[in-house]
N, C-alpha and C positions, 0 to 999 in steps of 0.2 A: 864489104863491111859486115861485121858480125851482127847477128840478130840481137836486138836489145832484150835485156831482162826487164821484168816488170816489178816495180816496188809498190806495194800497197801500204800506205801509211797515213798518219795524222801529222800535218806539218807543225803542230804544237808539241809533239812528243819527241823528247830527246832520244828515246830508243829508236824511233823511226829515222831521225836525222842522222844517227850513226851510219846507217846503211846508205843513205843518200850521199853522205860525205865520202865514204870509202869508195863507192862506185865512181864518183866524180874524180877523186884523187887518183885513182888507178886508170882513169880513162876508159871505163867500161860503159858501153852504150846502155842506157837505162831509160825506161819510161816510168814516170811517177804517176800513181793514181791515188788521189785523195780519198780517204775513208772517213766518213763522219761518225766518229766513235760515240760522242754523246747522243747523236741522233739514231743510234742503233745500227750503224753501218757494218759492225762486225757480227751482227746477229741475223743477218739476212741469210736465206737458204743458199744464195750464190756464194757468199763469203764463207759460210760454214763448210761448204763443199771443198773449199780450198784449205781452210784451217779449222778443223772441228773444235779447237781450243778457243776460237772466237777472239783472237788477239792480233794486233798489229805490232811490228811490221811482219809482212811476209814477202818473199820474193818468188815469183814464178819465172822459171827459166824457159828458154825457147823450146826445149823438148817436153815441156809440161810439168817437169818436176817442181815441187814446192818446198821451200825451206822457211821455217819460222824461228823465232827467238833471235833478238838482235845480235847478241854476241856470237852465236853459232853462225849466223849469216856472214858477219864481217870476217870471221876467221876463214870461212870457206872462200870468200871473195878475194881475200888478201894473201892466200897461200902462195908462197914463192916470191912475195914482194918484200920490200924493205920494211914494211910495217910489221912483219913477223920475224923475230930473231932467228938466226940460222942455227944456233947451238941448242941442244935439248934443254939445258938448264935455263938459259935466257928465255927460251920460249915458255918454259914452265913458270918463270917469274912473271912474264906477261899475263899468262893465264891466271896466276894467283890473284893479280889485281882485278882481272875481269870477273872472276868469281866473287871476289870481295865487293865489287861494285854492285852486283845484283843482290847480294845478301845483306850488306852492311851500309850501303850508301843510298842507292836508289829507293829502297823502301821507306826511307826517312826524308831525305831531301826532296825527291821527286813527289812523294805523296803529300808532304806538307805544302809544297808549291801548288799542287793540283787543288788542294782543299782551300787554300787562301786565294790563289790567283783565278781559278776557274769557278769553283763553287762559291766563292766570296764568303766563306765562313769566318767568324771571328776567331782571332788567335786564342782567346780564352775558351773557345768551344773545342779545341783540338786536344788530342792526347799529348800530354807534355813530353812523352818519350820521343815523339817525332823531332822536337827541337833538341832534346838532350842528345839523342843518338846521331842526329844530323851534325851537330857541333862536334861530337866525338870523331865522326868521319873526317870532317874538315881539319881538325887538329892533327889527325894522323897524316893526312895528306900534306899539311904544312910542314910537319917534322920531316917527312920523306923528301919533300921538294927543297928543303933547306940544304940537303946533302947531294942532290942529283938534279939534273936538268929536267928529266922526265920520270914518270912514275916507275918504270921498270929498268931504268938505267940512263945512259947518256944520250940515247937517240929516241926519236918518236916511234912509238909502237901502237898497236891496237889497244893496249891498256890505257893510253892517253885518250884515244878516241872514245872509248867506253866511258871514261870518267869525266871528260870535259863536257859531255852532252848536257848533263843536269847540273854540274858544278857551275857552269857559266850562267845558269838560270837561278842559282840558289837564292839570290836576293828576293826573288818573287815568292820564295818560301819563308821569308823573314830572317834569312841568314845574312849578316853583314860581312861581305868579303873584304872590307877594309881591315878586318881583324886578321886577315890571312894574306900578308903581302907576297909570300912565296907562291901561294896558290894563284893569286892574281897575275903574277909575272908568268907563271906556267900557262895559264889560260891564253895569254897573248902569244906565247911560243907555239902552242898547239894550233891556234887559229891561223897563225902565219904558215906553219908547216903543212896544214891541210888546205890552205888557200881559201879559207872561209872568212867572211867578215866578222867583226865583233857582234856580240849578241845585240839584237835590235836592228841590225842591218839584214839584208836578204841572206838567209842561211844557205 
C-alpha cells in the first residue's frame, strides 16, 4: 500500500475540503490533520516551517515535499485522471474557472460567509461590495450552468470541485441559492459525482 500523504486543513474551510474530496475521490491514501486557524495554528513555528505563508491547506508528501494553495494541490493530485480534461483547450477552460474562483468568487462569497457565520458580524457592518460581487459571481455561474451541466463543459472537472466548495455554503454568507436554480441543481450533480454528502452532512 502506498504511503499516505498528509493534509493539513481546517474542516470549516472550503479550500481545505477541496483537497480532502479530491484525494478521497481518486482513492489516494491520506491522513487529515486539523489546524486550528482561529487559534493561531497556522502561526506556530512548526507550521511556518512547512508553509512560511502561514495558510492552509497544505499537503506533505511521503518524501517530505510540501505543496500549498488549494487549486495547485488538486491539479497536482488529479493529473492524469478524468477530473482533468485531456485536450489543451479543455484543460485551459478548466483552469480559467479555477483562476476565476480564487479572484472573483472566493474573495466575496467565502469572505462574507466567514464574517457572518464565524465572526458573527452584522450584515450592515460589512462592505457592501462583498454582497454585490458575490451575487455577480452567482449570476455568472447561473448563466453558464443554464447552458452546460458543469462549469467547464459536459463532464465533472476540477473547476467544479473548486467552485462547489464555497458555493454550497453561500447561504451562510447571506446569499439565497433559491434565486439560482441552475446552480442548485449543479451542486447536487457535483456532490453526487464526488461522492460527498450534501452540505450539513459529513463532508
